[in-house]
N, C-alpha and C positions, 0 to 999 in steps of 0.2 A: 435572239437579235443582239444581245449584249456581246456574245461571242463574235458575231460578224463585225460589230463595230470595233471591238478590241483588236481583231485581226487587221482591220482597215487602218489602224493607227500606224502600223509598221509598213503598210503598203506604199510603194513609191507612186507618185502621181503619174498619170499617163502622159504620153508625149502630146500635150495639148497644142504644141506648135504645128502639128499636122493639120490643125483646123485653121482656116483663114482667120486673120486677126479681126476682120470686120464682122465676123459672124458672132451671134450670141451663143456663148458656149458655157455649159455647166459641167462640172465634174462631180460624179456621184459614185457611190459604192454599190457594186452588184450584190443583190440579195434575192432570195427565193420568194415566190408569191406568198402573200399574207394568207393565213388560213381562212379568213372571213371575207376575202375579196375575190370575186370571180375574175380570172385572167386567162385570155386566150393563149394558145401556144406560141403565137407570133406577135404578142402584145407586150407592152411595158406599162407599169403603173407608176405615176409620179405625183408628188405632192403639189398642191395648188400653187405654192410659191415658186416652185421650179418651172411650172408651165407658164406662169406669168412672166418670169424672167426670160424665158426662151421665146415668148410670144406665140405660143401654139395653143390650140383649142382641142378639146376631146375629139377623138376620131381622126385627127390629123397625124402626120407621120413625123418621126424623129430619127435622126441619124445617130447611130451608136458606133463609137470608134475606140479601138484599142491599138496598141502599137503595131499589131500584125494583122488585124482583121477589121472589117467594117460591115455593118448590117443596118437595115431600116426596119422600123416597127411602128405599128399603130399605138397611139397613146390612150390610156385609160386613166382617168383621174382617181386619186386615192385621197379623199379629204382627211385631214388630220394626220397624214403620214409624216415620217421623218424626212425632212428635206435633203438629208445627206444620202438617201438610199434611192436606187432605181431597181424596181422589182421586175425581173425578167421572166417571160414565158418559157416553157420547157424547151422549145426548139431554138431559142436564142443562145443558150449556153454553149452548145457545140459550134454554133455559127460564129460566135465571137471568140471562142477558145478561152473563156474567162472562168474564174472560180469565185465562189462567194468571198467577199471581202476585198476583191481587187477593184481598181478604179476604172471607170468608163467615162469617156467624154461624150457629151450630148450636144447636138446641134439641131435646130429646127429645120425640118424639111417641108413643112406646110402641107398643102393639098397636092398629092402626087398627080401628075398628068395621066390621062388615059393612054393605055398602050395601043400602039398601032398594030403590033405583032408580038407574039410571044410563043416560045417553044417550051413544051412541058414534057417531061418523061415520067409516066406513071409506073407503079410497081408491077403492073400486069396489064394485059390487053383489056380495054374497057368496052362494055356494051354502050349503045347509044344513050340509054337512060342514065347510066352512071357517068358518062362523059358530060351530059347536060347538067347533072346535079353538081359535078365537080366545078364546072365553069360558073354556075350560078352561085355556089358558095364562095368562090374566090372573088366574084364581083360584089356580092352582098356584104362580105366581111371587109372589103377594101384592103385585102392583104397586099403588102408591098411586094412587087415582083422585080427581081434582079438576078443576074446570073449567079449560079451556085447556091441559091437559097433553097432550102428544103422546107416544104410547107406541109403541115399536118392539116389537110382539108377535111373538115367535118361535113360529110356529104349526107348524113342522116341526122334528124333531130335527136338530141340526147348525147351526141358526142362521137358516134361511129364515123370513122373516116379512113383516109389512106394517106400515105406519105409520098408526096410527089417532089420532083426536082425541077427547078426552073433553070433551063439552059440558056435562054436568050430572051431579052426584053428590050423593046425599042419604043420609047426612050428608056434609059436606065437611071434611076428606078422608075416604076410606073405602077398603075393599077389596072385591073381588068375592067373593060367597058363592053357595052352591048355590041359594038362594031369591031372589037378587037379580033384580028386574024390569029387563030390558034392552030398551031401545028403540034400534034401529039407524036412524040418520038416512040420508037419501038421499045417495049417494056424492057427494062434493064434490071437484072437481079440485084445489082449493087444499091439501087435506090432504097430498097427495103431494109438495108442494114441499119440497125438502131444503135445509137450511142446511149448507153445506159448511164444515167446520172442519179444523184441522190434524190432528185425529184421523183424517181420511179420507185423509191424505197418508202413504204408507208409504215407508220406506227413505230418508228425506231428513232425518234428525235433525240432521246437521251443517249442512245448508243452512238449516233452520228456526232453529237457534240463531244462526247468523250474521245472518239476516234480522231476528231480534228485536233484535239489537244495532244494526243499521243503520236499521231502520224504526220499531220500537215505541218505543225509547228517545227518539229525536228528536221523535216525534209526541206522546207522552204524558208524557214526563219530560225536557223540554229542559234542565232545570236540571242534569241529570247531565253533559251536555257543557259547560255553562257553568262548572261547578266544575273541570273539567279544563282550561279555558281554550282550548278548540278549537272550531271550527265543526262543527256536525253535518253529516252527509252529506245531499246533496240528490237523488241519483239512484242507482238500483240497476238493473243490466241482467242479466237472466237469459237465458242462451243455451245451446243444445245441440240435439241431434237432435230431430225431431218425435216427440211422444208420450211424452216423459220426465216430463211433469207440470209444466211451467213455468206454464201458465195456471191449473192447479189450485192450485198453491201461492199464486199471487196472489189467487185467489178466497177461499181459506181464510184467508189472512192478513187480507184486507179484512173478512171476517165476524168474525174473532176480535178485531180491534183495536177494533171498535165506533165508529170514526171515520167521517166522511163519505168515501165511496169513489166515485170516478168510474172505472168500468171500461168500456173500449170498444176496438174494433179500430181500428187506425190508418186503415183504409180509410174509416171513418165520418167522419173529419175532412176527407177529400179532397173539395173542392168541384168543381162543374161549370163555374163561371165564374171569370174572372180575379180573384184576390184573395180568393176565398171560403175557401180552405184556411187562409190566414193569419188571416182573421177568426175562423174556427172555433177555431183554436189560442188566440188571445187571449181569446175568450169562455170557453173551457174553463179556462184558468188564472185568469181573474178570478173565475169562480164558485168554484173551489177555494179561492182566497185568502179569499173572503168567508165561506166555511164552514170555515175552519181550526179545529182540525187536520184535514187532509184528505190523502187518498192518491189519486194519479192513476195509473191502470194502463193502459198502452197495449200491446195485443197486436199481434203482427206489426209491430214497430217499424221494421223495415227498409223498409217501404213509404213512410214519411214522412221517413226520414233517409238515403236512398240517397246513395252517394258522389257529391258534386256534380261532380267532374271527369269522371264517366262518364255524366252525364245528357245527354239531348238536349233536354229540356224546361226552359225557364227558369222555369216555374211551380213545378216541383219544387225548383229551386235556391232560389227565394224562400221556399218552405215550410220547407225545411231551415234556411235562415238565420234565419227568424222563430222557429223552435223553439230554435235556439241562443241567440238574444237573450232569449227568455223564461226559459230555464234559467239564464242568467247573472243574471237578475233575482231568482232564488230566494236568492241569497247575502244579500240584504237583508231577508229575512223568515224567520220561524220557522213551523213547523206545516204545511209542505207538502213532500211527497216524491213524486218521480216514479219509478215502477217500469215497466220495459219488458221485453218478451220477444221473442225472435227465434230462428229456426233458421238464419239467414243473416248471422251477425255480420260476415263478410268484406265484405258489401255496405253496411255502415254507414259513414258518413263519419267519418274519423279525428277530426274536431273534436269529436264527441260523446264520444269514448272517452278522456277525460282527467279528472284530478281537478278538482273544481269543477263538473262536469256529471254524468257517471256515475262516481262514485268507485270503485264496486265492479262488477266483472264476475264473476258467479257461474256457473260451468259446471254445468249439470244434465245429467249423462250417463246412459248406461244403468246400471241398478242392479246391484250385486253379488249374490252368491248369498243372503246373509242378507237384503238389502233386497228381493230378489224374493220370498222366503218371506213377508216382512211384507206386501208388496203383494198377493200371492195370498190371504193370510189376510183382508185387507180386502175383496177382491172376492168372496170365497166365504163371508163371514160371514152372508149372508142366503140361502145355498144349502142345501138339505137334504143335506148331506154324510153319507155313511156313516162309521162309525168308521175303516174302513180308508182311505177317501179322505182323511179329515182327517189321519190319520197320515202319508199319502203326500205332503202339501203340500211338505215339505222336499225329498223326492226329485224332485218336479216342478220345484222351484226350481233344483235342481242340473242339470236337463236343459234349461234355458231360457236358456243363456248368450247375451247379445246382445239379449234381449227387453227392450223398454222397458215402461213402465207401461201404455200403451195396448194393447200386444201381450198382456200378461198379462190385461188385462180381456177382450180378445177370446178368449183361451184359456179363461178361466173360463166365458164365455158359450157357447163351442163345446162345452165339456164338459157344460154343462146341456142344450144342444140334443141332444147325443149320448144323454144319459139319457132325454130325452123321446122321441127316435126309437126307442130300444131298447124303451121301454114301449109305444109305439104299435104296433110290429111284432108284439107279442104280443096285440094286441086287434083282430083282423080284423073288419071290418064297421063300424068306428067311424071317424069323422073324428078328426084329431089332437086338436083342441081338446076335443071331446066325450069322447075317451078319457082325457084327463088331468084332467077336471073333478073327479072324485071318487076319483082314484087316489092311492095312497100311493107317492110317487116319491122316489127317493134317487139322488144322484150317486155313482157308484162309481169305483174306481181305473181300471177299464178305460175309462171315459168320458174321463178325462184322457189316457190313453194314445192313444185314438183321436184326440182333439183335437190332441195333439202331432204326429201324423203329417201333419196338414193345415195347421197354423198355423205360419208362418215369421216371423222377425224382420222388422219393417217396414223397417229400414235396409238390408236386403238385397234388397228387392223389385225394384229397378231395376238390379241388377248381374248379371253373367253367373254363374249358379250351376247346378249339376247337382242333380238330384233322385234319381238312382239311389242305392240303398243296398247296398253290398257290405260284408259283415261280414268280420272278420279270418280266420275259419275257411274262407272261400271262396278264400283264396289258398293254393294247394297248395305245400308246400315252402317254401323261402326262410326257414327258421326264424331263422337268425342275422341275416339282413337285416331281418326284421320286428321282432326284438327291438331291433336297433340303431335303427331308425326310431322305434319306440314310445318308447324311452328319450330320444332327442333331442326328440321331440315333447312329451313330458311336461315335460321340462326347460324348453322354450321357453314353453309355455302356463301352467305352474304356477310356474316360476321357482325350481326346486330348486337349491340351492347345490352347489358342488363339481364336479369334472370328470365327464364322462359315463363314460369308461373310460380305459384306459391307452393309447389310440391316439394317432395323430399330432395329433389335435385335442383332446387331453385338457384343454388349457387354454382351449378355446373358450368364448365367452360363452354364457349360457343361452339367448339368442335366436338362436343360430347357425342359419342356413338350410342347406338341403340341396339338392344337385343329384342327381336320380335319372336315370341315363342307361342306354342299352342299345339293342339292335337293335329294329326295329319289331315289334310284336306280342308282346313279351316279358312284358307285363302291368304296365308302369310306371304307367299312369294308374289301373288297377284297384287297384294297391297303395296309391296315395295316397288313393283313395276309401275303401278299407278302413281306412286309418290314421285318417282323419277320424272314421269311425264308432267306432273303437277308443278314440280320445281323447275322444269325446263333445263335439266342438266344432262351431261353425258352419263351413260349407265354402263357399269362394269360388273359382271357377275363372276364370282370366284366360287367354284364348286369344290368342296373339300375332297371328294374322291378323285378329282381330276388333277389335283396338285401333286400328288405323290408320284415319284418316279423311281425306277429301280436303280438308277445310278447315284452314287454318293454325291451329295451336295446339290443335285439338280432340283430337288423338291424345295429346298430353302431358296435357291435362286429364282424359282418360279414365283414364289410368294413375293420376293423383293421386286421382281420385274413387273408383276401385275400392279402392285401398289405404286411403283415409280411411274408407270404409264398412266394410271389414274390421276396422279398428281400433275403430270404434264398436260393432261386433258381437262384440268379443273376449269370451271366448277364441275364436279362429278359426284356421282353416288356409287359407292362400292357395296354390293350385296354379297355377304359371306354366306352362301347357301350351304345347308347341312353343316353348320358350324361345329357340331359335335364330332364330325368326322375330321374336320380340319384342325381343331384344337382340343383334343381329348385331355382329360385330367392326366397330368404327368405323374409317372411312378416315382417313388422315393428311393428305390433300391437299384436304379440303373441310370447311367448317363450316356448310354450308347444307342438308345432307341431312336429311330428316325423321326417318330412323331414328336419327340421332345425337341429335337433340333428345329423342326418345322414350327412348333409353337413358339420357340424363342425368336425365330425369324419373324413370325407374325406379330409378336409383341413389339419388336423393334420397329417394324413397318408401321404399325398402328401409331406408335409414339411420333414417328416422323411426319405422317400425314396430319395428325392432330395438331402438330406444331406449325405446319405450313398453312393450314386452313383451306377453305373452299373445297374440302372433300368430306362428304358425309358417309360414314360407315354404318351399315345396318347388318347385323347378324341375324340369321334365320335358323331356327331349330325346333324340332318337336321333342327333344330330350335335353333340356337345359342342364339337368343334373350331371350330365356327362362332360360338360364343357369346363376347361381349366379355369379356376377362379381368377387367375391373373388377367385373363381376357375380359372378365365381366366386372372388374373393379371400376370405381369412379375415375374418370379421365380417359377411359377406353370405351368399352361398351357398358357404361354405367347406368343407363336408363333401360329398364326392363318393362316391356309392354306385352300383355297377353292378348292373343286373338282367339277367343273361345269359339266353339261350335255355334252356329247361328241359332238364336232363339226363335220363337214363333213369328215375331214381327219381321225379323230379318229373312227367315225362310219364305214368308209370303212375298216380301219385296223381291227376293232373288228369283223365285219362280215366275212372278209376274214379268220381270225384266227379261228373263230367258225366253218365256213364251212370246213376248212381244217381238223378240228377235226372230222367232219362227213364224211370225205373222198372225199371232193370236192375241187379241186383247182380252185379258183374263179379268172377270168380275172379281171385286175384292172379297166377296163372300166365298167364291170358289177357291180363290188363292188361299184364304184362311183355312178352308177345308183341307186343301193339299198340305198346308203347313202343319196342321194337326196330325195328318196321316203320316208325315215324315218326321215325327218327333225323334230326336237323337241322331238325325242324319247330319252329315257334314256338308259344307258348300260343294265339295267335289261330288258327293253323292247326288245332290240336286242337279248339278250340271249333267251328270250321267243320265239321270232320269229324263230330263227334257231332251237330251240328245237322242235317247232311245225312242221317245215319242216322235220327234221330228223325222228320224230315220224311217219309222213305220209309215208315217204319212207320206213320205217321199216315195217309198216303194209302191204305194197304191196311187201315186200321182194325184194327190189331193192336198188341201191345206191342213194345217194343224188344228186339232179340236181338243176340247177338254177330255173327251173320251180317250184320246190317245194318251194324255197325261195320266189319266186314272188307270188305264190298262198297263202302263209301264210300272206301276207300283207293285203288282204281284210278281212281275218278272224280276224285280230287283229286291224282293222281300228277303232274299238270302243274305243281304247285307246286315251285318250285326249292328244292333242298336247300342249306342254307348250311353252310359248314364250321364 
């Protein structure tokens, strides 16, 4: 808010002479909706003092005027608000052609008269039911109707609606009434064209504030930098994982600034003949300079600025050199800024990444929990959410760690499709589209839960992950070990202060990793899977044997990539399965072995994720003596926990739980008898025994019995008993 007010100080007052002298007029600064105040898309919120001065009451209309545009909106009070601000709903920004910080003249319009006739253009042909809902919503909301107005009509409870255009209203302006004669125009594709503003960007307030300083001030108020005696910035580079909203931020900023904007992908500049790429770059910059103030936005910037020392094509080297020359020329002019986006910043030539060219590199990473809730609210504001689903948005945001904005959009879409599928299943004999044409549909909490089971973070799609879900209660026994692991995990991903307990590692860092070791089949991997489910974090499994590659350097790059993706999807748990194969003890007589380079890459990656936090690393091995000591030192995998073969009590609990899964409630005495008969067996052996018994009962088409379990013992007697 302080930024908006600071910008407003340099803003020229609007042409208030356009308002009649006898009218009560107020001049306010345009601002976005307050986070805690509900504001409709065609509403404004004003302080009580401004409403009293204008002589209007809540629910009445106010006329909004800028030098070139005029609009009407319903008034919503905002007690305790700053009297200098008028907060605009999202549809009023393009209607008025105004930006945050600019001045708007306000005049009372009172109660609008009922419209005798109105002509509306919807985005598509409406059924009778949708038409009735649209008219009812316009009437109930008291939406001001005037030619050229684009209205986001919420035709379903929960915010789902459609964008319609008002072509004619008599009188002008007016409101919808019961006897209003309505003419629906033929659907026009152009109606659905959306003007993306910064109100459509969620969870990026800090980035937006920084961009306003770096882009808006130099373009629209260059005197601000001149008064400071410094040169304004000429380039801003947005980088981060795919889907985090880099391109969306550029689009929204270009629309809100109202300056000439040239937005294109870098691939559009690449020519097919020699010298064409350089000519396209010179033409782009010359056009932008001729229409200054201008904003040039290049998407996928790494395509045209790739590291010149790594290129095989001289044409790419010439293109990068030409772009460097053009950016140096921007020092001599005002009113032109270059914005670029990339998700491969390491591929960009270092010559671009210095002050004077790209002064600022802004990282647009995966959003936090509060930001995810804001993004979900944006993507679901036009969905017919039930009250329970709307209240569960914060819970869904808490379960989507590592999701980027595109993933959250996909999650909202999947939840909507789950609701449609649920409704269609209850209407046999109808095709899906026909069954939903006149149906009252709402998105429930269960639809989001179903979508969460299928939608995964995009940053983890190309890494080795497991999809099995093992809950904490599926691990029989090991209560002390489970409590220890859960405490270490929460401390690593949440960053709780203080020692974990009074053990040897009481002073370990919050991101201390863990080595889980024990004999084969004791349940180590299952324990780590259950830990990930208990912590509610993303899960990445790195298997030692699958990391190694025949090509030089690929194995080390695989390790770095997996850890980088785990860090991008944080909070996350990384399981280093078969750690003895991934990080064997390094030899002292050779420096050319591949496993030594992989171990070195692993050590560097461990140090990086331990420093960033919110990543819990767990190594799993049944031969810890073969693991390089550098991996197992304090600060890396410094906590060592053993998972032994199950004792009698754990064997009895495990057999009872597995038998219950097969439909047999096992008596405690019988479970103890089986536990005694399986002395020295591992947890995997017990799972095999019960599986064999269930298979036998299934072949005979009957339920599981104790005799089946007992008969499976001789069949598996060949298993060696371990001391």
